PyMOL commands that place a pseudoatom at each C-alpha (Angstrom):
pseudoatom trace, name=CA, resn=MET, resi=1, chain=A, elem=C, hetatm=0, pos=[-15.400, 6.858, 11.486]
pseudoatom trace, name=CA, resn=SER, resi=2, chain=A, elem=C, hetatm=0, pos=[-18.136, 3.653, 10.944]
pseudoatom trace, name=CA, resn=GLN, resi=3, chain=A, elem=C, hetatm=0, pos=[-17.306, 0.398, 12.362]
pseudoatom trace, name=CA, resn=SER, resi=4, chain=A, elem=C, hetatm=0, pos=[-17.318, -1.531, 9.471]
pseudoatom trace, name=CA, resn=LYS, resi=5, chain=A, elem=C, hetatm=0, pos=[-14.611, 1.336, 7.282]
pseudoatom trace, name=CA, resn=ARG, resi=6, chain=A, elem=C, hetatm=0, pos=[-13.310, 1.253, 10.007]
pseudoatom trace, name=CA, resn=GLU, resi=7, chain=A, elem=C, hetatm=0, pos=[-12.338, -3.047, 10.353]
pseudoatom trace, name=CA, resn=GLN, resi=8, chain=A, elem=C, hetatm=0, pos=[-11.786, -1.774, 6.020]
pseudoatom trace, name=CA, resn=VAL, resi=9, chain=A, elem=C, hetatm=0, pos=[-8.986, 0.371, 7.489]
pseudoatom trace, name=CA, resn=ILE, resi=10, chain=A, elem=C, hetatm=0, pos=[-7.540, -2.315, 9.706]
pseudoatom trace, name=CA, resn=SER, resi=11, chain=A, elem=C, hetatm=0, pos=[-7.185, -4.564, 7.267]
pseudoatom trace, name=CA, resn=HIS, resi=12, chain=A, elem=C, hetatm=0, pos=[-6.171, -2.351, 4.533]
pseudoatom trace, name=CA, resn=LEU, resi=13, chain=A, elem=C, hetatm=0, pos=[-3.124, -1.388, 7.102]
pseudoatom trace, name=CA, resn=ARG, resi=14, chain=A, elem=C, hetatm=0, pos=[-2.429, -4.875, 7.758]
pseudoatom trace, name=CA, resn=TYR, resi=15, chain=A, elem=C, hetatm=0, pos=[-1.895, -6.385, 4.659]
pseudoatom trace, name=CA, resn=ILE, resi=16, chain=A, elem=C, hetatm=0, pos=[0.228, -3.197, 3.842]
pseudoatom trace, name=CA, resn=ARG, resi=17, chain=A, elem=C, hetatm=0, pos=[2.444, -3.403, 7.278]
pseudoatom trace, name=CA, resn=GLN, resi=18, chain=A, elem=C, hetatm=0, pos=[2.441, -7.634, 5.941]
pseudoatom trace, name=CA, resn=GLU, resi=19, chain=A, elem=C, hetatm=0, pos=[4.033, -6.903, 2.769]
pseudoatom trace, name=CA, resn=LEU, resi=20, chain=A, elem=C, hetatm=0, pos=[5.936, -4.432, 3.732]
pseudoatom trace, name=CA, resn=ARG, resi=21, chain=A, elem=C, hetatm=0, pos=[8.075, -6.648, 6.506]
pseudoatom trace, name=CA, resn=GLU, resi=22, chain=A, elem=C, hetatm=0, pos=[8.764, -9.159, 3.593]
pseudoatom trace, name=CA, resn=MET, resi=23, chain=A, elem=C, hetatm=0, pos=[10.229, -6.891, 1.813]
pseudoatom trace, name=CA, resn=HIS, resi=24, chain=A, elem=C, hetatm=0, pos=[11.593, -5.932, 4.372]
pseudoatom trace, name=CA, resn=GLN, resi=25, chain=A, elem=C, hetatm=0, pos=[12.824, -8.913, 4.815]
pseudoatom trace, name=CA, resn=GLY, resi=26, chain=A, elem=C, hetatm=0, pos=[14.511, -10.124, 1.670]
pseudoatom trace, name=CA, resn=VAL, resi=27, chain=A, elem=C, hetatm=0, pos=[16.529, -6.548, 1.381]
pseudoatom trace, name=CA, resn=MET, resi=28, chain=A, elem=C, hetatm=0, pos=[18.181, -6.985, 5.131]
pseudoatom trace, name=CA, resn=GLN, resi=29, chain=A, elem=C, hetatm=0, pos=[18.556, -10.468, 5.048]
pseudoatom trace, name=CA, resn=ASP, resi=30, chain=A, elem=C, hetatm=0, pos=[19.302, -11.597, 0.986]
pseudoatom trace, name=CA, resn=GLY, resi=31, chain=A, elem=C, hetatm=0, pos=[19.973, -8.230, -0.412]
pseudoatom trace, name=CA, resn=LEU, resi=32, chain=A, elem=C, hetatm=0, pos=[17.544, -8.020, -2.829]
pseudoatom trace, name=CA, resn=LEU, resi=33, chain=A, elem=C, hetatm=0, pos=[15.063, -5.234, -3.491]
pseudoatom trace, name=CA, resn=PRO, resi=34, chain=A, elem=C, hetatm=0, pos=[11.611, -6.379, -4.509]
pseudoatom trace, name=CA, resn=GLU, resi=35, chain=A, elem=C, hetatm=0, pos=[9.867, -7.043, -7.797]
pseudoatom trace, name=CA, resn=PRO, resi=36, chain=A, elem=C, hetatm=0, pos=[8.583, -4.126, -9.354]
pseudoatom trace, name=CA, resn=GLY, resi=37, chain=A, elem=C, hetatm=0, pos=[5.284, -5.826, -9.614]
pseudoatom trace, name=CA, resn=GLU, resi=38, chain=A, elem=C, hetatm=0, pos=[5.193, -6.073, -5.333]
pseudoatom trace, name=CA, resn=VAL, resi=39, chain=A, elem=C, hetatm=0, pos=[5.916, -1.693, -5.264]
pseudoatom trace, name=CA, resn=ARG, resi=40, chain=A, elem=C, hetatm=0, pos=[3.230, -0.589, -7.710]
pseudoatom trace, name=CA, resn=GLY, resi=41, chain=A, elem=C, hetatm=0, pos=[1.022, -3.966, -5.334]
pseudoatom trace, name=CA, resn=VAL, resi=42, chain=A, elem=C, hetatm=0, pos=[1.823, -1.660, -1.890]
pseudoatom trace, name=CA, resn=MET, resi=43, chain=A, elem=C, hetatm=0, pos=[1.288, 1.510, -3.482]
pseudoatom trace, name=CA, resn=ALA, resi=44, chain=A, elem=C, hetatm=0, pos=[-2.055, 0.187, -4.960]
pseudoatom trace, name=CA, resn=GLN, resi=45, chain=A, elem=C, hetatm=0, pos=[-3.152, -0.851, -1.669]
pseudoatom trace, name=CA, resn=LEU, resi=46, chain=A, elem=C, hetatm=0, pos=[-1.845, 2.845, -0.033]
pseudoatom trace, name=CA, resn=GLU, resi=47, chain=A, elem=C, hetatm=0, pos=[-4.345, 4.657, -3.027]
pseudoatom trace, name=CA, resn=ALA, resi=48, chain=A, elem=C, hetatm=0, pos=[-6.543, 2.415, -2.260]
pseudoatom trace, name=CA, resn=LEU, resi=49, chain=A, elem=C, hetatm=0, pos=[-6.087, 3.148, 2.029]
pseudoatom trace, name=CA, resn=LEU, resi=50, chain=A, elem=C, hetatm=0, pos=[-6.627, 6.559, 0.917]
pseudoatom trace, name=CA, resn=GLU, resi=51, chain=A, elem=C, hetatm=0, pos=[-9.489, 7.070, -1.401]
pseudoatom trace, name=CA, resn=LEU, resi=52, chain=A, elem=C, hetatm=0, pos=[-11.084, 5.151, 1.656]
pseudoatom trace, name=CA, resn=LEU, resi=53, chain=A, elem=C, hetatm=0, pos=[-10.365, 7.420, 4.441]
pseudoatom trace, name=CA, resn=GLU, resi=54, chain=A, elem=C, hetatm=0, pos=[-11.558, 10.348, 1.044]
pseudoatom trace, name=CA, resn=GLY, resi=55, chain=A, elem=C, hetatm=0, pos=[-14.548, 8.556, 0.986]
pseudoatom trace, name=CA, resn=LYS, resi=56, chain=A, elem=C, hetatm=0, pos=[-13.822, 10.229, -2.927]
pseudoatom trace, name=CA, resn=SER, resi=57, chain=A, elem=C, hetatm=0, pos=[-11.971, 9.082, -6.030]
pseudoatom trace, name=CA, resn=SER, resi=58, chain=A, elem=C, hetatm=0, pos=[-8.330, 10.692, -5.466]
pseudoatom trace, name=CA, resn=ARG, resi=59, chain=A, elem=C, hetatm=0, pos=[-6.455, 9.864, -8.151]
pseudoatom trace, name=CA, resn=LYS, resi=60, chain=A, elem=C, hetatm=0, pos=[-4.817, 12.650, -10.136]
pseudoatom trace, name=CA, resn=PRO, resi=61, chain=A, elem=C, hetatm=0, pos=[-2.325, 12.227, -12.927]
pseudoatom trace, name=CA, resn=LYS, resi=62, chain=A, elem=C, hetatm=0, pos=[0.732, 10.474, -12.333]
pseudoatom trace, name=CA, resn=ALA, resi=63, chain=A, elem=C, hetatm=0, pos=[3.855, 13.241, -13.224]
pseudoatom trace, name=CA, resn=GLU, resi=64, chain=A, elem=C, hetatm=0, pos=[6.321, 11.350, -14.719]
pseudoatom trace, name=CA, resn=ALA, resi=65, chain=A, elem=C, hetatm=0, pos=[9.608, 11.516, -13.808]
pseudoatom trace, name=CA, resn=GLY, resi=66, chain=A, elem=C, hetatm=0, pos=[12.392, 11.693, -16.296]
for i in range(1, 66): cmd.bond("trace and resi %d" % i, "trace and resi %d" % (i + 1))
show_as sticks, trace
zoom trace
């Protein structure tokens, strides 16, 4: 893995980790679930990280649950 790609992966992971810590604190301290937009933001970061690691677009149509 190239050094710049490695730095990008580390940056994405740090951001995701921080966001998840904040969500966890909210749940544990206040008993509040995170806003849907917050969850979608973290999911988007995970998808971006996956695309970075795979080196291509990995987006596939989502199957609707319901």
